[in-house]
Structure formats: structure tokens, C-alpha cells
C-alpha positions as CSV (number, residue, x, y, z in Angstrom):
1,M,88.3,-10.1,75.3
2,R,89.7,-13.9,75.2
3,S,88.6,-16.6,76.9
4,P,91.7,-18.3,78.2
5,Q,92.8,-21.6,76.6
6,R,94.6,-24.7,77.9
7,S,97.7,-24.3,75.6
8,F,98.8,-27.4,73.7
9,S,102.1,-27.8,71.0
10,F,101.8,-30.9,68.3
11,V,104.7,-31.3,66.7
12,V,105.0,-31.7,62.9
13,S,108.3,-33.8,61.8
14,T,110.9,-35.2,63.9
15,S,113.9,-32.5,64.7
16,R,116.0,-34.1,62.1
17,A,113.7,-34.0,58.9
18,A,112.9,-30.1,60.1
19,F,117.1,-29.4,59.4
20,A,117.9,-31.6,56.6
21,T,117.1,-28.7,54.1
22,L,119.5,-26.4,56.1
23,A,122.7,-29.9,56.7
24,V,122.2,-30.4,52.9
25,S,121.9,-25.6,52.6
26,V,125.5,-25.9,54.5
27,A,126.9,-29.2,53.0
28,A,126.9,-27.9,49.8
29,S,128.3,-24.2,50.5
30,A,130.9,-25.3,52.9
31,Q,134.5,-25.7,50.9
32,A,137.2,-26.1,53.8
33,T,138.1,-25.9,57.6
34,L,140.7,-23.5,57.7
35,L,142.3,-23.7,61.7
36,V,143.7,-20.9,63.2
37,G,146.0,-21.6,66.6
38,P,149.5,-23.4,67.4
39,N,150.6,-25.9,65.6
40,Q,147.6,-25.5,62.9
41,A,147.9,-24.2,59.2
42,Y,147.4,-20.5,60.5
43,A,148.6,-19.3,63.0
44,T,146.7,-15.8,63.2
45,I,143.6,-15.1,62.4
46,T,143.6,-12.7,59.6
47,S,146.0,-15.5,57.7
48,A,143.1,-18.1,57.8
49,V,140.3,-15.1,56.8
50,A,143.2,-13.9,53.7
51,A,143.2,-17.7,52.5
52,S,139.2,-18.5,52.6
53,A,136.6,-18.5,50.2
54,P,133.0,-18.3,50.4
55,G,131.5,-20.6,52.3
56,D,134.1,-22.1,54.1
57,T,134.6,-22.0,58.2
58,V,137.6,-20.6,60.3
59,M,137.6,-22.5,63.3
60,V,140.2,-20.6,65.8
61,L,141.3,-22.6,68.6
62,G,142.0,-21.9,72.5
63,G,144.3,-18.4,72.5
64,T,145.1,-15.3,72.5
65,Y,144.8,-13.2,69.3
66,A,146.5,-9.8,69.2
67,E,145.6,-8.5,65.9
68,D,142.2,-7.1,63.7
69,I,140.3,-8.7,61.5
70,V,138.9,-7.8,58.4
71,V,136.1,-9.4,56.1
72,D,134.8,-8.5,52.5
73,H,133.5,-12.3,52.4
74,G,130.4,-15.0,53.6
75,I,132.3,-17.7,56.3
76,Q,131.6,-18.5,59.1
77,L,134.1,-17.4,62.4
78,V,133.8,-19.6,65.3
79,G,136.1,-19.9,68.1
80,R,136.8,-22.0,70.2
81,G,138.0,-20.7,73.3
82,A,139.8,-17.6,71.2
83,V,140.3,-13.9,73.3
84,L,140.9,-10.6,70.8
85,T,143.4,-8.2,72.2
86,A,144.4,-5.2,70.3
87,T,147.9,-4.6,68.1
88,S,149.2,-2.3,70.8
89,D,148.0,0.0,74.3
90,L,147.8,3.0,72.1
91,L,144.3,1.4,70.6
92,V,143.2,-0.8,73.6
93,H,140.7,-2.6,72.1
94,P,141.0,-5.2,68.7
95,M,138.5,-4.2,65.7
96,V,136.5,-6.8,63.7
97,R,135.8,-5.1,60.4
98,I,133.4,-6.7,57.6
99,H,132.9,-4.6,54.7
100,D,131.0,-4.9,51.6
101,L,129.7,-8.4,52.0
102,P,127.9,-8.8,49.0
103,A,124.4,-10.3,48.4
104,G,124.4,-13.4,48.7
105,Q,126.5,-14.6,50.7
106,S,126.0,-15.3,55.2
107,F,129.2,-13.9,57.0
108,V,129.0,-15.9,60.5
109,M,130.9,-14.8,63.8
110,L,130.2,-17.0,67.1
111,G,132.5,-17.5,70.6
112,F,135.0,-15.3,70.7
113,E,136.1,-13.0,73.8
114,V,137.4,-10.0,73.2
115,Q,140.1,-8.3,75.8
116,P,141.6,-4.6,75.9
117,V,144.8,-4.9,77.0
118,V,144.4,-2.3,79.6
119,V,141.9,-1.2,81.7
120,D,139.9,1.4,79.6
121,L,136.7,2.5,81.8
122,M,135.7,4.7,78.5
123,P,136.2,2.5,75.8
124,T,135.4,4.3,72.7
125,R,137.3,2.0,69.5
126,R,134.6,0.6,67.3
127,T,135.7,-3.4,68.4
128,L,132.5,-4.2,65.7
129,A,132.0,-2.3,62.4
130,I,129.8,-3.8,60.0
131,E,129.5,-1.8,57.1
132,D,128.0,-1.7,54.1
133,C,126.5,-5.4,53.4
134,L,124.0,-6.5,51.3
135,G,124.3,-10.1,52.4
136,T,123.3,-11.8,56.4
137,V,125.4,-10.8,58.9
138,A,124.8,-13.2,62.3
139,V,126.8,-12.4,64.9
140,A,126.3,-14.9,68.7
141,N,127.6,-15.4,71.4
142,L,130.9,-12.8,72.3
143,T,131.8,-11.9,75.6
144,T,134.8,-10.2,77.7
145,G,137.3,-10.8,79.5
146,Y,135.8,-8.4,82.7
147,Y,133.4,-5.6,83.3
148,Y,134.6,-2.7,81.6
149,A,135.2,-4.5,78.6
150,R,132.8,-3.7,75.5
151,W,132.2,-4.7,72.1
152,N,131.5,-1.9,70.6
153,V,129.1,-2.0,67.5
154,E,128.8,0.3,64.5
155,V,126.5,-0.6,61.8
156,T,125.8,1.7,58.6
157,R,124.2,0.9,55.5
158,S,123.6,-3.5,56.2
159,P,120.2,-5.1,55.7
160,Q,119.9,-7.9,58.2
161,V,122.3,-8.4,60.8
162,H,121.5,-10.3,63.9
163,L,123.2,-9.8,67.4
164,R,122.2,-12.4,70.1
165,A,123.3,-13.6,73.3
166,S,126.5,-11.1,73.5
167,R,127.8,-8.3,75.8
168,L,128.0,-5.0,73.7
169,G,128.9,-2.1,74.1
170,N,127.6,1.3,72.4
171,A,125.5,0.7,69.1
172,D,125.6,2.6,66.4
173,L,123.3,2.1,64.1
174,T,122.7,3.6,60.5
175,G,120.5,3.0,58.0
176,S,120.1,-0.5,58.6
177,E,118.4,-2.8,59.5
178,V,119.0,-4.6,63.3
179,M,117.5,-7.4,65.2
180,F,119.1,-7.9,68.6
181,E,118.9,-10.5,70.7
182,D,118.5,-11.7,74.3
183,C,122.3,-9.6,74.1
184,V,123.3,-6.5,76.7
185,V,123.7,-3.6,75.6
186,G,125.0,-1.6,77.9
187,S,126.5,2.3,77.4
188,T,130.1,3.4,78.4
189,A,131.2,5.6,80.4
190,L,130.5,9.3,78.8
191,S,127.9,7.5,76.4
192,L,124.7,9.2,75.8
193,G,122.6,6.0,75.2
194,A,123.8,2.5,74.3
195,I,121.5,2.3,71.3
196,R,121.4,4.6,69.0
197,A,120.2,4.2,66.0
198,T,119.2,6.7,62.7
199,D,116.8,6.5,60.0
200,S,116.8,2.5,60.9
201,R,114.6,-0.2,61.9
202,T,115.6,-2.0,65.1
203,T,114.1,-4.6,66.7
204,I,115.6,-5.6,70.2
205,V,113.6,-9.5,71.9
206,G,114.6,-10.3,75.1
207,G,117.7,-8.8,77.3
208,S,119.0,-5.9,78.7
209,I,119.7,-2.3,77.3
210,G,120.9,0.6,79.5
211,D,123.7,0.9,82.0
212,T,123.3,1.6,85.8
213,D,126.2,3.0,86.4
214,S,126.7,4.9,83.5
215,H,128.4,8.8,84.2
216,L,125.5,10.8,82.6
217,P,121.2,10.6,83.0
218,S,121.1,8.7,79.4
219,P,118.5,7.3,77.9
220,A,118.8,3.1,76.8
221,V,117.7,3.9,73.5
222,V,117.8,7.0,71.0
223,A,115.9,6.6,68.0
224,S,115.8,9.4,65.2
225,A,113.5,8.6,62.1
226,G,112.6,4.6,61.4
227,E,111.1,2.1,63.7
228,L,112.2,0.6,67.4
229,R,110.2,-2.4,68.2
230,V,110.8,-4.0,71.4
231,T,109.6,-7.3,73.2
232,R,110.6,-9.2,76.3
233,A,113.3,-6.8,77.6
234,V,114.5,-4.4,79.5
235,L,115.3,-0.8,78.8
236,R,117.3,1.2,81.4
237,G,117.6,5.3,81.5
238,A,120.8,5.6,83.2
239,V,121.0,7.2,86.6
240,A,123.8,9.9,87.5
241,F,124.1,13.4,89.5
242,G,120.7,12.6,90.9
243,M,119.0,12.8,87.8
244,S,117.5,9.9,85.1
245,G,118.1,9.4,81.2
246,P,114.7,8.0,80.3
247,A,114.5,4.4,78.6
248,I,113.6,5.8,74.9
249,Q,114.9,9.5,73.5
250,A,113.5,9.5,70.4
251,T,113.2,12.3,67.3
252,N,110.3,11.6,64.2
253,A,110.2,7.7,65.5
254,A,107.6,5.1,65.3
255,L,107.7,2.8,68.4
256,H,105.8,-0.4,68.9
257,L,106.7,-1.9,72.0
258,D,105.2,-4.7,72.9
259,P,103.1,-4.7,76.5
260,S,106.0,-7.3,78.3
261,T,108.7,-4.2,78.0
262,M,110.0,-2.6,80.5
263,L,110.6,1.2,80.6
264,Q,112.4,1.7,83.5
265,V,113.8,5.5,84.7
266,S,114.3,7.0,88.3
267,G,112.4,9.7,90.0
268,S,109.6,12.1,88.1
269,T,111.7,10.7,84.3
270,A,109.7,10.5,81.5
271,P,110.2,7.0,80.1
272,I,109.5,7.5,76.5
273,A,110.9,11.4,75.9
274,G,110.6,13.0,72.3
275,S,108.6,13.5,69.1
276,H,107.2,9.6,68.1
277,T,104.4,7.8,67.1
278,L,103.6,4.5,70.1
279,D,101.6,1.5,68.9
280,A,101.0,-0.8,72.2
281,T,99.8,-4.0,70.3
282,E,101.1,-7.2,71.1
283,L,104.5,-8.6,69.1
284,V,105.0,-12.1,68.3
285,S,108.5,-13.6,69.1
286,T,110.5,-16.8,69.4
287,I,113.3,-17.4,70.9
288,A,116.3,-20.7,69.8
289,A,119.0,-22.5,71.5
290,Y,121.1,-24.8,71.1
291,G,122.5,-27.0,73.4
292,G,124.5,-30.2,71.5
293,S,122.2,-32.4,72.2
294,S,118.3,-30.3,72.1
295,L,116.1,-27.7,70.4
296,Q,114.8,-25.0,72.7
297,L,112.0,-22.5,71.8
298,R,110.9,-19.8,73.7
299,S,108.1,-17.9,71.7
300,H,105.6,-15.1,72.6
301,G,102.7,-13.9,71.6
302,P,98.9,-13.1,72.8
303,A,97.6,-15.4,74.8
304,G,95.4,-18.6,74.0
305,D,96.0,-17.7,69.6
306,L,97.8,-20.2,67.5
307,F,100.7,-19.7,65.2
308,A,103.4,-22.5,63.7
309,I,107.2,-22.4,64.0
310,V,109.2,-23.1,60.5
311,V,113.3,-23.2,59.8
312,G,115.0,-22.5,56.5
313,P,118.2,-21.8,55.5
314,P,118.6,-17.7,55.4
315,A,117.6,-15.1,53.0
316,A,117.8,-11.8,52.7
317,P,114.7,-9.8,54.2
318,T,112.1,-10.0,51.7
319,I,108.8,-7.8,52.3
320,T,106.3,-10.3,52.1
321,T,101.6,-10.4,52.2
322,F,102.1,-11.5,56.1
323,G,105.1,-9.2,57.2
324,L,108.7,-9.5,56.9
325,A,110.8,-12.6,56.0
326,W,114.1,-13.7,56.6
327,L,114.0,-16.8,55.0
328,D,113.0,-18.5,52.1
329,P,109.8,-19.8,51.8
330,A,111.1,-22.7,49.1
331,A,112.5,-24.2,51.0
332,I,111.0,-24.7,55.4
333,A,110.7,-27.1,57.3
334,L,107.3,-27.0,59.7
335,L,108.4,-27.6,63.4
336,S,105.5,-27.6,64.9
337,V,102.1,-25.7,65.1
338,A,100.7,-24.6,69.1
339,N,98.9,-21.9,70.5
340,F,100.2,-20.0,73.5
341,G,99.4,-20.5,76.8
342,V,97.6,-17.7,79.2
343,D,100.9,-16.5,79.5
344,R,101.9,-15.6,76.5
345,A,104.0,-18.2,76.5
346,H,105.1,-21.2,75.2
347,T,108.2,-22.9,75.4
348,L,108.9,-25.9,72.5
349,Q,111.7,-28.5,73.5
350,L,113.2,-30.4,70.3
351,G,115.9,-33.7,70.1
352,M,118.8,-33.1,68.1
353,P,121.2,-34.6,65.9
354,P,124.6,-32.6,66.3
355,L,124.7,-29.9,63.9
356,P,128.2,-28.4,62.4
357,P,129.2,-25.1,64.4
358,G,128.3,-22.1,62.6
359,L,125.9,-23.3,60.9
360,T,122.4,-20.9,61.1
361,A,118.9,-20.8,60.6
362,A,116.8,-19.0,60.3
363,F,113.7,-18.8,62.1
364,A,109.2,-17.3,61.4
365,L,106.9,-17.5,63.9
366,V,103.4,-17.4,61.6
367,H,100.6,-16.1,63.7
368,F,96.8,-16.9,63.7
369,G,95.0,-13.9,64.8
370,A,92.3,-12.2,64.6
371,G,93.4,-10.0,61.0
372,G,94.3,-14.0,59.4
373,P,97.7,-14.7,59.5
374,A,101.0,-12.7,60.4
375,L,104.8,-12.9,60.7
376,G,106.4,-12.6,64.0
377,E,109.4,-10.5,64.7
378,P,112.4,-12.5,62.6
379,S,114.5,-15.3,63.7
380,M,118.5,-16.7,63.4
381,L,120.2,-18.9,64.9
382,S,124.4,-20.0,64.5
383,V,125.4,-23.3,66.1
384,P,128.6,-22.8,68.6
């Protein structure tokens, strides 16, 4: 049995030095900032996106925008009090479609609210579609105008998608690698599962998955083949007609559930149903948050074990000797070395200078356990 150790933290470099590589990278790639809003150069988001080039930032100022948005190149799409709504009552929800993003480019979207034009208790239209994107897609801080509004997500054939701190509806994943970090994902009224993943690697770090007011006894996650990894999250089977769905409905899926995972069901319902393999060993992860003057990193792993946190520009997913990496090893900065406390947690707070909106950093937690160094779950942070 591992003996308890005191938690310690050693900050290796200053926050300014640690983020210098990122700031230089963003400055080098940024071509222009295109402003959208009243009395700005662009009245619509669509016109600004059409005029943008890879690396540009499209800044959408406060207002309501009734339009669908289609993007096929890497930009930073940043909302500042922007509300998206549908182009007609028949469509109810707007749609943002990111497709065919080339390898080596990054698309970032953050800070938008979705507001249906009419109250829709069973929204089924895709609100966010990510299709055939070989580059990096990072989406964060998506909100809703009222309880029944939803960002319904569909991801197909995209190897690097990060969804963070957003309120989502149904999420359908096919042939993709997707991470949900600190998200609330709730199925719509007649949906069979909040997250439905087929032949995908799905990772859930923090947050809550599943709805308590569904009209059907549905699972929180449906995993068909592929892999499901969960830590620090609640997966809740929906209850209806006195029956509860399982937390996970699996078909030939590999499940890796950290002991912190909470599977909530009602009555005698089994928390996991269907054919699967189960690995319950501890996972390691870190969640980053930026508050304008500081960076907070909340890490989680085996009590007492040593770990390091590194940061760098996002890069294409790479399988290394130590695990999956989402950053470029040649351009990383070491933030800190620490060990997990007896509660398996560690929090690091770093002072930060102002950072440009849309800047996206990739984080990796290197765990030094009994089996040698290994990478934790990949993570990203986009500056709001």
C-alpha cells in the first residue's frame, strides 16, 4: 500500500517565460482581426469568415445574429456577448459547420450563446457540426439562452476535437477522437443517449453527462466499439415511466473508468449494460482555467505520485512512447513539478499577463508512477 505523502509544488519557470512560446506562435500566425457588429467593417459573421484567412481572428461583438456559419479553414472565432439564432422559425436553431479543416490548421470557437427563435422541447437539428477535420478543433464557453436551448453536436471523421466548459445537447460522434472537459451534456426529450459514440475515442474529464428530465429511460453514454475514458465526471441514466436507463450502454467497447467516476442510475438498473471490457485503474488529468490575471491548473491522479505539467502550442495527435500527446514536444515549456495530495488532487495558481483572445494552449501532465513516465489525458485551454 502506498504511504501518504505531503503535497508539494515547485514552479519551474515564471508564467511569462512559460507562455512566451505560445505568444510568439500566435503573433506569427495571426494575419488580422476582423470585427463583426454594428458600425463595424462586417455586419455579419458569414461575411467576416468569407474574408478571413488562416490564422485570422474574427471577433463578434455583442448582438443577435440570425445566420448559419460555415468554416473550412483555421481561424479564431471569438464571441463578445454574441447570440446566434436561426434564420427562420422552421429551423428553430442556427447551425455552425466546420468541415475539411486541413491538417496543421486550428479552428477555435468560444464565447457564443445559442437562442432558438421559438421554444422547442425536442430540438433535433444539429447546432454544431464538425466534419472531416484533420486539423485541431477547440470549442469552449458555449452557453444557452434558456433551459431547453441546446448546442446539439455532431462530429464525424475528425481526429482532434476538444469541447470545454459548454452546455451541450445530444452529441453524436463517428470515427473521431473527442474530449469533453467540464461540459454539461444533456439529451433532448426523446433522445436515446446524451453522448452517442461509434468507432470513436471519447474522453470525459469533469462535468455532468445525462439528463434527469428525459421522456425516455435513456443512458448517459452509448458507446459502440471504440474506447470510452472517464474521470472526475458524473454519468447519469435518465429516469422515465419509473424506469432508469444505464449510465453507459456499450457494444464491444473498451471502458476505462477512473475510480472518481460516478455512475448514477435508479432502482435495480445496472450502471453499465452491454458488451465491454473494463479498466478501473486510476487516470491522470489536468484542467486549466484562465481568469484574466491568473492561470489555474486542477490536476488529479494517484495519491502521492510525482507529476509534471508542460504547455505548448497544439499539434496533431501523436502516439508517443509515453502515451497520447496533443502538443509539439519541440516547443513545450515546463510549468511545474509537484505530487498529488492524499485526496488525489493538486491545484496550481500562476500569475498571468494579459493574453490574446483565441490563443489556445495544449497541456500535458507527465505522471511518474510505478510503471515509469506516462502522459495523462490531453487538455487544451482557449483564452476567452
